[in-house]
DRENMI-706927 format. One line per field, with one value per residue (C-alpha): residue number from 0; residue in one letter; x, y, z. Coordinates in steps of 0.2 Angstrom, whole numbers, padded with zeros to 4 digits. Layout:
% residues N
vomar: NUM,...
tormi: A,...
x: X,...
y: Y,...
z: Z,...
END
This chain:
% residues 616
vomar: 0,1,2,3,4,5,6,7,8,9,10,11,12,13,14,15,16,17,18,19,20,21,22,23,24,25,26,27,28,29,30,31,32,33,34,35,36,37,38,39,40,41,42,43,44,45,46,47,48,49,50,51,52,53,54,55,56,57,58,59,60,61,62,63,64,65,66,67,68,69,70,71,72,73,74,75,76,77,78,79,80,81,82,83,84,85,86,87,88,89,90,91,92,93,94,95,96,97,98,99,100,101,102,103,104,105,106,107,108,109,110,111,112,113,114,115,116,117,118,119,120,121,122,123,124,125,126,127,128,129,130,131,132,133,134,135,136,137,138,139,140,141,142,143,144,145,146,147,148,149,150,151,152,153,154,155,156,157,158,159,160,161,162,163,164,165,166,167,168,169,170,171,172,173,174,175,176,177,178,179,180,181,182,183,184,185,186,187,188,189,190,191,192,193,194,195,196,197,198,199,200,201,202,203,204,205,206,207,208,209,210,211,212,213,214,215,216,217,218,219,220,221,222,223,224,225,226,227,228,229,230,231,232,233,234,235,236,237,238,239,240,241,242,243,244,245,246,247,248,249,250,251,252,253,254,255,256,257,258,259,260,261,262,263,264,265,266,267,268,269,270,271,272,273,274,275,276,277,278,279,280,281,282,283,284,285,286,287,288,289,290,291,292,293,294,295,296,297,298,299,300,301,302,303,304,305,306,307,308,309,310,311,312,313,314,315,316,317,318,319,320,321,322,323,324,325,326,327,328,329,330,331,332,333,334,335,336,337,338,339,340,341,342,343,344,345,346,347,348,349,350,351,352,353,354,355,356,357,358,359,360,361,362,363,364,365,366,367,368,369,370,371,372,373,374,375,376,377,378,379,380,381,382,383,384,385,386,387,388,389,390,391,392,393,394,395,396,397,398,399,400,401,402,403,404,405,406,407,408,409,410,411,412,413,414,415,416,417,418,419,420,421,422,423,424,425,426,427,428,429,430,431,432,433,434,435,436,437,438,439,440,441,442,443,444,445,446,447,448,449,450,451,452,453,454,455,456,457,458,459,460,461,462,463,464,465,466,467,468,469,470,471,472,473,474,475,476,477,478,479,480,481,482,483,484,485,486,487,488,489,490,491,492,493,494,495,496,497,498,499,500,501,502,503,504,505,506,507,508,509,510,511,512,513,514,515,516,517,518,519,520,521,522,523,524,525,526,527,528,529,530,531,532,533,534,535,536,537,538,539,540,541,542,543,544,545,546,547,548,549,550,551,552,553,554,555,556,557,558,559,560,561,562,563,564,565,566,567,568,569,570,571,572,573,574,575,576,577,578,579,580,581,582,583,584,585,586,587,588,589,590,591,592,593,594,595,596,597,598,599,600,601,602,603,604,605,606,607,608,609,610,611,612,613,614,615
tormi: M,K,L,I,L,N,N,R,I,L,N,Y,I,F,F,N,F,P,T,R,S,I,F,H,A,L,I,C,G,L,F,T,I,S,V,L,L,P,Q,L,A,V,A,R,R,S,R,P,R,H,T,Q,P,K,Y,T,E,P,K,S,T,P,T,T,T,T,Q,A,C,S,N,N,V,G,L,N,N,Q,V,S,E,L,A,S,N,F,V,L,A,S,T,W,V,S,K,P,N,W,G,L,E,N,I,V,E,A,V,G,P,Y,V,Y,A,F,L,N,R,S,T,W,P,N,I,N,E,R,A,K,Q,A,R,V,P,I,L,M,Y,H,D,I,L,P,K,K,E,V,F,F,D,V,T,P,E,E,L,E,E,H,F,Q,T,L,K,E,N,G,M,T,P,I,S,L,D,Q,L,T,T,H,L,Q,T,G,M,P,L,P,E,K,P,V,L,L,T,F,D,D,G,Y,G,G,H,Y,E,Y,V,Y,P,L,L,K,K,Y,N,Y,P,A,V,F,S,I,Y,T,K,G,V,G,N,N,A,G,R,T,H,V,S,W,E,Q,V,K,E,M,A,A,D,P,L,V,T,I,A,S,H,T,V,S,H,P,A,D,L,T,V,L,P,P,E,Q,I,Q,K,E,V,V,E,S,K,A,T,L,E,A,N,L,G,I,P,I,R,Y,F,T,Y,P,A,G,K,Y,D,V,Q,V,A,N,M,V,Q,A,A,G,Y,E,L,A,L,T,M,N,D,V,D,E,R,F,A,G,A,S,E,S,L,L,A,V,S,R,F,G,Q,S,R,I,K,N,V,I,T,Q,A,W,G,G,P,Q,L,P,S,W,K,I,G,F,N,F,A,S,P,V,Q,R,T,D,I,T,I,D,K,I,P,L,I,L,V,S,G,G,K,P,I,T,I,H,A,D,S,R,Y,T,V,K,E,I,L,A,K,S,N,T,N,A,V,A,A,V,D,G,G,F,F,S,M,K,F,L,N,S,N,V,M,I,G,P,V,Y,S,Q,V,T,K,Q,F,I,P,G,N,N,W,D,I,Q,K,I,A,T,R,P,L,V,L,I,S,P,H,E,V,R,F,I,P,F,D,P,L,K,H,N,T,L,E,G,I,Q,A,E,M,P,E,V,T,D,A,F,V,A,A,A,W,L,V,K,D,G,Q,P,Q,E,A,S,T,F,N,K,L,F,D,F,D,A,A,R,Y,R,A,F,W,G,I,N,Q,N,K,Q,A,T,I,G,V,S,L,E,S,V,D,S,I,S,L,G,A,A,L,V,K,A,G,L,Q,D,V,V,M,V,D,S,G,Q,S,T,S,L,V,Y,Q,G,E,S,L,V,R,Y,E,P,R,P,V,P,H,A,V,A,L,L,A,P,G,G,L,M,T,N,T,P,S,C,V,L,V,Q,D,K,T,K,N,R,G,T
x: 0573,0568,0554,0543,0532,0517,0508,0512,0508,0518,0532,0532,0531,0545,0557,0554,0549,0564,0566,0565,0549,0540,0550,0538,0523,0531,0534,0515,0511,0522,0515,0498,0502,0512,0497,0483,0491,0490,0471,0468,0454,0456,0467,0454,0455,0453,0449,0436,0423,0423,0442,0441,0448,0436,0438,0444,0446,0463,0475,0482,0478,0487,0500,0496,0508,0510,0518,0516,0518,0509,0508,0495,0495,0485,0481,0497,0507,0497,0499,0518,0519,0510,0522,0536,0530,0530,0548,0553,0544,0554,0570,0565,0563,0580,0590,0582,0595,0590,0572,0572,0580,0567,0553,0560,0562,0544,0534,0543,0537,0519,0521,0529,0516,0502,0510,0514,0498,0493,0483,0464,0457,0473,0479,0496,0509,0513,0495,0495,0508,0496,0482,0467,0451,0434,0420,0403,0387,0369,0354,0356,0341,0337,0332,0341,0330,0344,0362,0371,0360,0369,0362,0366,0375,0386,0390,0396,0406,0414,0418,0426,0436,0443,0447,0456,0466,0472,0463,0460,0444,0447,0435,0432,0441,0457,0456,0454,0469,0479,0474,0479,0495,0502,0502,0502,0487,0487,0496,0480,0467,0449,0435,0417,0403,0384,0373,0355,0350,0341,0332,0344,0358,0351,0344,0359,0374,0375,0374,0389,0399,0397,0401,0417,0421,0422,0419,0409,0401,0382,0376,0359,0347,0335,0318,0322,0322,0307,0300,0296,0287,0295,0311,0312,0323,0330,0320,0327,0328,0338,0350,0352,0357,0370,0377,0380,0391,0410,0410,0398,0400,0385,0387,0375,0368,0357,0339,0330,0343,0342,0348,0360,0365,0374,0358,0349,0347,0360,0347,0341,0358,0362,0346,0351,0368,0365,0348,0352,0367,0357,0343,0355,0364,0348,0341,0357,0366,0382,0392,0390,0407,0406,0395,0392,0386,0371,0376,0393,0388,0396,0405,0414,0398,0392,0409,0410,0393,0399,0414,0405,0393,0407,0410,0428,0427,0415,0414,0410,0410,0412,0409,0421,0435,0436,0452,0460,0457,0474,0472,0457,0455,0454,0446,0430,0429,0436,0434,0426,0425,0409,0408,0409,0427,0432,0443,0453,0456,0460,0475,0482,0478,0493,0493,0507,0525,0531,0534,0552,0562,0569,0581,0597,0610,0608,0597,0607,0597,0580,0575,0578,0562,0557,0545,0538,0531,0526,0528,0525,0523,0540,0540,0553,0560,0567,0576,0578,0586,0600,0619,0627,0643,0652,0659,0674,0676,0692,0684,0667,0651,0633,0627,0619,0635,0645,0633,0634,0653,0655,0649,0643,0626,0619,0600,0601,0613,0613,0627,0640,0653,0659,0674,0686,0680,0697,0697,0682,0690,0696,0690,0698,0687,0685,0691,0697,0688,0689,0678,0677,0676,0693,0700,0711,0711,0714,0718,0710,0721,0728,0721,0704,0702,0703,0688,0677,0681,0666,0656,0649,0662,0653,0659,0652,0657,0648,0638,0635,0635,0642,0641,0654,0661,0676,0693,0707,0720,0713,0703,0714,0723,0717,0723,0713,0697,0700,0703,0685,0678,0691,0680,0678,0675,0670,0672,0669,0664,0647,0640,0630,0618,0600,0593,0603,0597,0579,0579,0579,0594,0592,0601,0614,0621,0625,0640,0637,0638,0636,0617,0611,0596,0593,0580,0590,0588,0595,0602,0604,0608,0606,0598,0579,0570,0570,0589,0590,0601,0591,0596,0585,0582,0570,0561,0559,0570,0570,0581,0591,0581,0564,0571,0577,0560,0551,0564,0560,0541,0546,0554,0573,0584,0600,0603,0617,0616,0628,0632,0616,0611,0614,0624,0608,0605,0596,0596,0585,0585,0595,0584,0587,0573,0577,0569,0584,0601,0612,0630,0643,0651,0665,0657,0641,0633,0624,0613,0616,0602,0602,0614,0620,0639,0650,0660,0678,0684,0682,0696,0685,0682,0699,0705,0719,0736,0735,0751,0744,0729,0738,0740,0721
y: 0424,0406,0404,0390,0384,0375,0374,0359,0367,0382,0372,0362,0377,0387,0372,0362,0375,0383,0401,0408,0399,0408,0424,0435,0428,0434,0451,0453,0445,0456,0472,0467,0461,0477,0487,0477,0466,0479,0480,0461,0453,0439,0424,0410,0395,0378,0368,0354,0360,0344,0346,0363,0365,0370,0387,0388,0402,0411,0409,0426,0444,0449,0463,0480,0493,0512,0522,0539,0540,0547,0545,0551,0542,0551,0549,0557,0544,0530,0537,0539,0521,0515,0524,0517,0500,0502,0508,0494,0481,0488,0485,0467,0463,0471,0465,0448,0446,0463,0458,0442,0452,0465,0452,0444,0460,0467,0451,0440,0448,0447,0429,0424,0432,0423,0406,0408,0416,0412,0396,0401,0408,0414,0432,0435,0441,0456,0461,0461,0475,0486,0497,0496,0504,0497,0510,0503,0513,0509,0520,0536,0548,0566,0566,0555,0543,0534,0540,0529,0536,0548,0561,0563,0579,0571,0556,0568,0577,0560,0557,0574,0571,0555,0565,0579,0567,0557,0541,0528,0518,0500,0486,0470,0460,0470,0469,0450,0448,0459,0449,0433,0438,0453,0463,0481,0492,0510,0521,0526,0513,0513,0501,0508,0496,0499,0486,0481,0486,0502,0513,0527,0516,0517,0535,0543,0532,0525,0542,0548,0533,0536,0555,0551,0535,0526,0507,0500,0485,0483,0469,0463,0452,0445,0446,0465,0468,0477,0478,0496,0492,0505,0510,0509,0495,0493,0484,0469,0480,0493,0479,0472,0489,0492,0474,0477,0492,0488,0500,0489,0473,0464,0453,0442,0448,0432,0429,0438,0448,0439,0449,0435,0420,0412,0408,0400,0381,0374,0371,0389,0396,0385,0392,0410,0408,0396,0402,0420,0416,0406,0419,0433,0423,0418,0435,0444,0432,0434,0424,0430,0427,0438,0437,0450,0444,0453,0464,0457,0442,0425,0410,0395,0386,0400,0403,0385,0386,0402,0393,0377,0388,0394,0412,0418,0432,0437,0455,0458,0472,0475,0492,0488,0480,0489,0484,0487,0473,0465,0464,0453,0435,0428,0430,0423,0438,0454,0469,0486,0503,0513,0527,0540,0535,0541,0556,0546,0530,0538,0547,0530,0521,0513,0500,0490,0486,0484,0466,0460,0465,0454,0467,0460,0467,0480,0496,0511,0523,0523,0538,0538,0535,0534,0520,0520,0502,0492,0473,0460,0475,0481,0499,0502,0516,0510,0522,0513,0518,0528,0524,0517,0524,0524,0539,0536,0552,0559,0557,0554,0564,0561,0554,0570,0579,0567,0570,0589,0589,0576,0587,0571,0577,0561,0560,0548,0539,0526,0523,0510,0497,0494,0505,0506,0512,0516,0535,0546,0554,0538,0533,0516,0503,0485,0477,0484,0499,0507,0522,0531,0547,0546,0533,0526,0508,0505,0487,0480,0478,0461,0458,0462,0453,0435,0438,0444,0430,0425,0441,0449,0459,0472,0476,0490,0495,0507,0492,0480,0475,0459,0452,0438,0430,0440,0430,0438,0430,0436,0452,0463,0471,0481,0468,0455,0464,0468,0450,0448,0463,0472,0488,0489,0507,0504,0490,0487,0472,0472,0463,0449,0444,0447,0441,0430,0425,0431,0420,0427,0420,0408,0411,0398,0409,0424,0415,0421,0439,0450,0454,0448,0440,0456,0469,0484,0498,0491,0498,0489,0490,0479,0476,0474,0462,0476,0476,0493,0498,0500,0507,0508,0507,0500,0513,0502,0489,0472,0456,0452,0436,0445,0459,0448,0440,0457,0463,0448,0452,0470,0464,0463,0451,0452,0463,0465,0473,0488,0496,0496,0501,0519,0521,0517,0532,0536,0553,0557,0574,0582,0576,0563,0550,0542,0547,0550,0558,0545,0541,0549,0537,0538,0528,0529,0521,0534,0534,0547,0552,0545,0555,0564,0567,0569,0585,0585,0576,0588,0591,0589,0570,0562,0546,0550,0542,0525,0526,0540,0529,0513,0519,0519
z: 0506,0500,0489,0494,0480,0487,0471,0461,0444,0447,0454,0437,0426,0435,0435,0419,0406,0396,0401,0383,0380,0394,0393,0383,0392,0408,0401,0397,0414,0424,0415,0419,0437,0441,0437,0444,0458,0472,0469,0467,0477,0489,0484,0483,0495,0486,0501,0501,0513,0523,0526,0534,0551,0564,0572,0589,0601,0600,0615,0614,0608,0593,0594,0588,0581,0580,0566,0559,0540,0525,0506,0493,0477,0464,0446,0440,0449,0442,0424,0427,0434,0418,0407,0417,0414,0395,0396,0407,0396,0381,0391,0395,0376,0371,0386,0393,0407,0414,0411,0421,0435,0434,0434,0450,0459,0454,0455,0467,0483,0478,0471,0488,0498,0488,0489,0507,0514,0531,0534,0534,0545,0554,0551,0543,0554,0543,0543,0562,0561,0551,0558,0546,0554,0549,0552,0556,0552,0554,0548,0539,0543,0540,0559,0571,0581,0592,0596,0583,0568,0556,0546,0527,0531,0545,0533,0520,0533,0537,0519,0517,0533,0525,0509,0519,0529,0514,0518,0505,0507,0502,0497,0508,0495,0497,0516,0515,0503,0515,0531,0522,0513,0523,0506,0511,0508,0503,0516,0526,0522,0529,0526,0527,0532,0533,0543,0542,0524,0529,0516,0519,0513,0495,0497,0505,0506,0489,0480,0491,0487,0469,0471,0481,0472,0489,0490,0505,0512,0515,0527,0522,0532,0520,0529,0531,0512,0506,0524,0529,0545,0557,0548,0529,0521,0504,0491,0480,0465,0475,0482,0464,0458,0471,0470,0452,0456,0458,0473,0483,0492,0499,0515,0523,0540,0543,0539,0553,0562,0579,0594,0599,0588,0602,0612,0597,0595,0582,0568,0569,0569,0553,0545,0549,0542,0527,0521,0520,0509,0497,0496,0493,0479,0471,0470,0466,0455,0463,0476,0494,0503,0518,0534,0548,0565,0571,0586,0584,0594,0591,0599,0593,0588,0578,0570,0565,0556,0547,0541,0536,0526,0515,0520,0519,0532,0545,0553,0571,0584,0602,0610,0624,0614,0597,0587,0570,0558,0560,0578,0576,0583,0565,0548,0557,0569,0561,0572,0568,0576,0578,0566,0581,0583,0565,0570,0582,0572,0555,0563,0568,0551,0542,0528,0535,0530,0513,0507,0508,0493,0480,0474,0469,0480,0494,0493,0498,0487,0497,0507,0526,0535,0553,0560,0578,0581,0596,0594,0608,0619,0615,0609,0596,0584,0568,0555,0538,0521,0515,0515,0531,0537,0554,0564,0576,0586,0594,0612,0619,0615,0614,0597,0594,0597,0586,0571,0574,0574,0560,0545,0537,0534,0541,0544,0558,0569,0583,0596,0589,0596,0613,0620,0634,0650,0658,0655,0652,0637,0629,0611,0611,0605,0610,0594,0578,0571,0553,0548,0531,0540,0547,0534,0548,0554,0572,0578,0593,0609,0610,0628,0622,0605,0611,0622,0608,0596,0586,0589,0574,0564,0554,0537,0526,0508,0496,0489,0503,0522,0529,0547,0550,0565,0571,0570,0581,0570,0553,0556,0567,0552,0537,0525,0535,0533,0515,0512,0517,0508,0496,0495,0514,0521,0539,0551,0570,0581,0588,0603,0596,0583,0587,0571,0558,0541,0546,0562,0580,0590,0605,0622,0617,0603,0615,0622,0640,0634,0650,0654,0637,0646,0657,0654,0647,0634,0618,0603,0586,0568,0553,0536,0534,0522,0509,0509,0518,0532,0548,0565,0580,0599,0611,0621,0636,0644,0635,0635,0619,0615,0616,0606,0592,0591,0589,0576,0565,0566,0561,0545,0549,0541,0549,0565,0578,0595,0598,0614,0625,0643,0646,0630,0620,0609,0593,0584,0569,0560,0574,0588,0601,0602,0618,0635,0645,0643,0635,0640,0629,0617,0604,0590,0580,0565,0554,0539,0524,0513,0496,0485,0501,0501,0516,0517,0520,0535,0550,0562,0577,0572,0572,0579,0590,0587,0594,0603,0614,0619,0623,0640,0643
END
């Protein structure tokens, strides 16, 4: 990853100050940042208002994703993390070289995310992968008057549901930072919003927020404050009390709550947008940075006026097009769900992928985890983490059978390299193959290896993975691949690069590979931006170019395509994850759990004597 410093002051500090002179300051800064940074509010925009670009309608709908995962961070974990930071800080002081490495690994991803946040009001690509539900409430009454009213008892049931499902309510500041930078939120985030400044918000909602320690957004239209004609509304004293609480964010909801801002003359729209902000700021003594469209209605003209007034984000709603926050059109139109959808949306909530790691070297010690994700309408399953190995079987089996026979204790595996099709029981590979399971190197056939020159040669050692162009003259012997990687334990030739150095590959790079541009089931493996081994498949047919583009968005750094079509297979925890019966194959790429050890090489997974196979 290349750090692009787009701040002149930071650029000067990083490249001109002596390392030792800022070393101890960095220690203190990292300690503070490591505790506070995940909770930081929105990164401020220092843009002169007259240079702000005008909002325009988006040309396409952002992608959405699906993943099932969970994590519950409690007080004990926070205390443990705090203690770890103290221990780590003492290490930095005693061993500065280690300290600088730890600083880079811990702070680097966050610094990178802040310095390379998306251009306002665009939503960061990583944030588009997350699924953050924003729940919208209106009045809270002991007795409902309309269908979208909620009773205090029902509201507490909702809060209890959030608690029981491991949800983490977040602030609007946290969401804005996430949408701009792609920084991940807690594993199951949710944002609570309450519109119109009803009296029930102070009487019923605010006490429950304090009871559960949940943050929330209250959208206030200024003419409603203290106006109890019909329904009751909060008073200025009550709004001031709530606004002083860190749990509460106050947003502007116009002056008079018009039914549709888009039908008003420009001067009236401006008054509704600008005057409400000024009134709230004058009465509350705090900046008002967020806006909520009445009834969710806006157009380009309204959005531009909201932008010109200095708001940093605007909330909307649409009963027929409810979206997660990351799938919104922009920061000027962040979507919400009606509160009645709570049980449905919280089961899908996900805080987004982790930031790319700045860890020095590869990470083969992380747990093996499965991710189901849809990008650019391509459904994918990714399995990341653990230690990568390959298995070269003595014949052809399904990948599930290969794992069962291998006694490797592997958690997951995908089908591997290409193989000879001459006989159904042949395990002869196209190109050289070396597996730590068998500890035998088998060279490629001379009539095959010239055809696969420049394809990715995959090299695996206990500490790293490399993908280099295959050279038939250099890489068809064990000595040849050991010259590239002395500690090599596994090697095989893949079909093509899908992603190289974080970039999707164009059609010209596939060298007329058969059917690379056709829609087929695809299997792949590589390294993600966290330096973890990753295997995966597409659940639907896709061409190689589109797949590569999707994998970059999924956070993959280097990816090669392995045998695809009907060979495409992925097994996780003993179960096949593809929707059909895959073709038997003789080779697989597998992931071992951290610390997991392979058992003795089993007799049923042996490479046959190469002299017996040469007839195939």
